[in-house]
N, C-alpha and C positions, 0 to 999 in steps of 0.2 A: 606286576613287573614295574620296576622303577625306571622311568625314562630320564633323559638328559634334562628335560624341562623341569620335572619334579625335583630332581637333584639340585638344579640351579636355584629353584624356588626355595628349597629348604635352606640352602646356604645363605641366600640373600634375605630371608625373613626368619621366621621361627622364634622360639622363646628366648634365644640368646641375643637377639638383634639389638635390644636396648643396651645390653652390656657391651656388645662389640662397638656400638656407636660411642659410648662413653670412654671406652678404652682407646679408641682412635682419637677422640677429642683430647684425652689426656696426653697422648704422645705428640700429636700434631700441633695443638695449641701451644704447648710448652716449647717445642723445638722450633716451630716456624713463626709463631705469633698468631693471635686470633684473627687479625685483619687479613693477614696473608694466606690464611687457610680457608679455602672456599668449601661450600657444601659438597661440591662434586668430589673433592679430594677426601672429605670425610666419608662419603658414601662408598667410595672405592676402597678405602682402607678398612672400613667396617664390613664390606661385602653385603651391602643392603641396597635395595631399590629406592628410588625417590619416594614412592608411596610408603614404604616401611619406615623410612627416615622421618617423614613428616607425621606419621601416626604417633611416633614416640616423642618427637620434638617439633611442634608446629613452626618454630622459627629457630634460626641459628642462635639468636640471643637466649632463647630458653635453654639451649644446649650449653652455652657458655656459663649460665647461672648454675646449672646442675654440675658442670665440670668443676667449678670452684667449690661448690658445697661438698662434692665427693672428695676433692683434694684435701679440704680442711678436715674432713671426717676420717679419711682412710690413709692419707699420705701426709702427715704433719711435717712441717719444715724441720729439718734436723736441729737447728738452733733452738727451736721451741721445745723439742723433746729433752734437750739438755737441762732445761729448767725443772724438769720433773724427776731427775735422777735422785735416788736416795743414797748413793754411795759418795756423793760430793757435799762439801760444805756449801752454804749459801754463796759465799764469795767465789768459790770454785765454779759453781753453776753459772754465776753471772759472767765469768770470764770464758767459760766453755762455749758460750754462744758465738764467740769470735774465732772459733776454729776454722781454718781455711777449708774451702770445699775441695775434696779430693776425689775427682772423678776419673783420674788417669790422665796421661799426657795428651790424649786426643779429645778429651772432654771439653765442651764449650760451656762456660758459665752463663746460665740463663737468668739467674736472679730469682726474685720472688714472683710466683705466678699471679698473686693478687696485685702487686704493683704493676706487673706487665699488662694485666688485663685492664687496669684503669688507664694506663698510658695508651694502650691500643685502642680503647673505646673512645678516647678523646672527648670525654664528657657527654657522649651521646647515649650512654646506657646507665641511667641513674641507679638501677638495681645492682649492677655490677659494682658501682662506686660504693653503694651501701654495704655490700658484702665485704668489700676490701676494708672499708673503714671499721666495720665491726671486728674483723679479724685483727687488724692492726691495734685497735684499742684493747682487745683482750690480751694481746702479746705485751703491750705496754703495761697493762695492769698487773700482769704476772711478773714483770720486771720490778715493779714497785713493791709488790708483795715479797719478792725475794730479797730486795734491798732492805726491807723492814726486818726480815729474818736475819740478815747479816749484821744488823745493829746500826744502820745508817741513821744519822741524826735527822736527816730530811729524806726519807725514802721516796717520797713523791718526786722531788727534784732529781735525785740520783737515777731513779727508774726511767724518767723521761729523757734524761741526758744519755743514758745507755741505749735507749731506743733510737735516738737520733744517730748515735755512733754506729749502731748495728745497721740501720736502714741505709745510712750513707755508704757504709762499707759494701753492703749488698749491691747497691746500685752502681757504685764505682767498679766493683769487681766484674759485674755483668757488662758494663759499658766498655771496659778496657780488656775484658777477658783475662784478668790478672788477680789471682787469689791473695796477692800480697796486701791488698787493701784491708783484709781481715787482720793481718799481722800488725799493721799500723794502728788499726782501730783497737786491738787488744792492748797495745802499749798505752794508748790514751785512756782506755777503760781502767787500767791498773792505776794510773795517776788519779783518776776521778775517785776510785775506791779508796785509795790511800788518804786522800783529802777528806772524803766523807766519813771514814772510820777513824781518822786521826791517828792511824797506825798502819803498818804493813801487815795485812792479814795473811795467815798461812795459805799457801797455794799448792 
């Protein structure tokens, strides 16, 4: 016979506990911020006991690292997926990264989870900074490669400039909760592309 105690134990532990913790981290860290989200809130959202939580993640920092790795692997930033599209020209792909975030009228723009994690950790979590730096460098390198595909005379310079535009728009949109930052950034990107290609590419 299954008692209330065994039912509660199954809900708070079990084989799915690690996944529930990661899912809770994905939701709470991104919505509230890493620093503002305590372990107690994570355990409550994941329906796990302290013992179960620490069996899977000995520290909160370990969970933050896994959260970012999971995000990078399974939930790529939309702008980054635009660079992989095969139905767009290289120039169109470079401009597509500046599409405004559309989460509905009630949505709050949170920006890049890697950027947020670095700011939240305030330099105290070097592994988090390393993960973010690696991610940002990979994105910048992809921009450089796409700029080369587009025929830019100096794809390295163009890719780096577009990365600065994108990251700035992302941060400003999140700070002001205003997607228009992406519209402004796209106009600037169009100017950069026209100069880099010495002609207005078809868009």
